[in-house]
TITI-200696 format. One line per field, with one value per residue (C-alpha): x, y, z; residue in three letters; residue number from 0. Coordinates in Angstrom, 3 decimals, decimal comma, m for minus. Layout:
! residues N
X X; ...
Y Y; ...
Z Z; ...
aa Ala; ...
i NUM; ...
***
This chain:
! residues 78
X 98,124; 101,650; 102,725; 105,404; 108,821; 109,628; 113,326; 114,011; 116,510; 114,104; 111,272; 113,417; 114,248; 110,565; 109,675; 112,321; 111,141; 107,535; 108,586; 110,652; 107,846; 109,732; 107,161; 103,451; 102,162; 100,089; 98,025; 94,544; 93,018; 89,972; 92,107; 93,748; 90,350; 88,939; 91,773; 91,331; 87,582; 88,053; 90,664; 88,392; 85,479; 87,620; 88,743; 85,201; 84,087; 87,204; 86,512; 83,007; 84,124; 86,922; 84,574; 82,095; 84,836; 86,107; 84,697; 83,429; 86,543; 88,882; 87,033; 87,202; 90,975; 91,527; 89,392; 91,280; 94,636; 93,414; 92,136; 95,390; 97,402; 95,143; 95,153; 98,623; 100,506; 104,157; 105,095; 104,505; 102,225; 99,182
Y 144,953; 143,916; 140,297; 139,278; 138,581; 134,950; 135,409; 134,472; 137,284; 139,908; 138,399; 138,443; 142,110; 142,903; 141,128; 143,104; 146,353; 145,599; 144,676; 147,844; 150,022; 151,248; 149,689; 149,098; 145,563; 145,285; 142,234; 143,459; 142,610; 141,233; 138,573; 137,603; 137,275; 135,224; 132,716; 132,259; 131,773; 129,196; 127,371; 127,254; 125,970; 123,124; 122,250; 122,132; 119,855; 117,682; 116,208; 115,114; 113,677; 111,739; 110,358; 109,256; 107,434; 105,494; 102,197; 101,746; 99,741; 102,430; 105,156; 103,064; 102,588; 106,297; 107,169; 104,702; 106,123; 109,659; 108,734; 106,945; 109,976; 112,331; 110,380; 108,825; 109,171; 108,858; 112,098; 114,354; 117,325; 117,789
Z 152,200; 151,215; 151,409; 153,842; 152,294; 151,554; 152,228; 155,855; 156,419; 155,127; 157,169; 160,315; 159,754; 159,254; 162,509; 164,394; 162,806; 163,804; 167,358; 167,752; 166,381; 163,315; 160,967; 161,519; 161,096; 157,914; 158,858; 159,657; 163,054; 161,232; 159,557; 162,847; 164,556; 161,706; 161,990; 165,717; 165,373; 162,640; 164,711; 167,734; 165,656; 164,359; 167,862; 169,147; 166,320; 166,564; 169,990; 169,101; 165,768; 167,449; 170,114; 167,462; 165,564; 168,606; 169,754; 173,304; 174,205; 172,841; 174,757; 177,930; 177,540; 176,967; 180,001; 182,224; 181,132; 181,802; 185,272; 186,121; 185,037; 186,957; 190,222; 190,304; 193,576; 192,576; 194,326; 191,349; 191,799; 189,611
aa Met; Ala; Lys; Arg; Pro; Arg; Asp; Leu; Asn; Gln; Leu; Ala; Lys; Leu; Val; Val; Asp; Ile; Ala; Ser; Gly; Glu; Val; Glu; Asp; Thr; Val; Ser; Pro; Arg; Leu; Arg; Ala; Thr; Gly; Ser; Val; Arg; Gly; Arg; Ala; Gly; Gly; Ile; Lys; Gly; Gly; Ala; Ala; Arg; Ala; Ala; Ala; Leu; Ser; Val; Glu; Glu; Arg; Arg; Thr; Ile; Ala; Lys; Asn; Ala; Ala; Asn; Ser; Arg; Trp; Arg; Thr; Asp; Gly; Lys; Thr; Arg
i 0; 1; 2; 3; 4; 5; 6; 7; 8; 9; 10; 11; 12; 13; 14; 15; 16; 17; 18; 19; 20; 21; 22; 23; 24; 25; 26; 27; 28; 29; 30; 31; 32; 33; 34; 35; 36; 37; 38; 39; 40; 41; 42; 43; 44; 45; 46; 47; 48; 49; 50; 51; 52; 53; 54; 55; 56; 57; 58; 59; 60; 61; 62; 63; 64; 65; 66; 67; 68; 69; 70; 71; 72; 73; 74; 75; 76; 77
***
């Protein structure tokens, strides 16, 4: 698998060539899937870690702000 060019002009040309079908993309689907799975795993862990790090008062403030944003009636649609 060849590396992508570091020069922005060459990279832009490669992207256009891939989009137009002149060149096949060399990044394997396995690598793309691995990245998305790892990103999702971090996101799932992140919420719990953040909640554990917050105090009760901080969580209460965040919850109140969220409820106010969700139920405000200033004419904006949800």
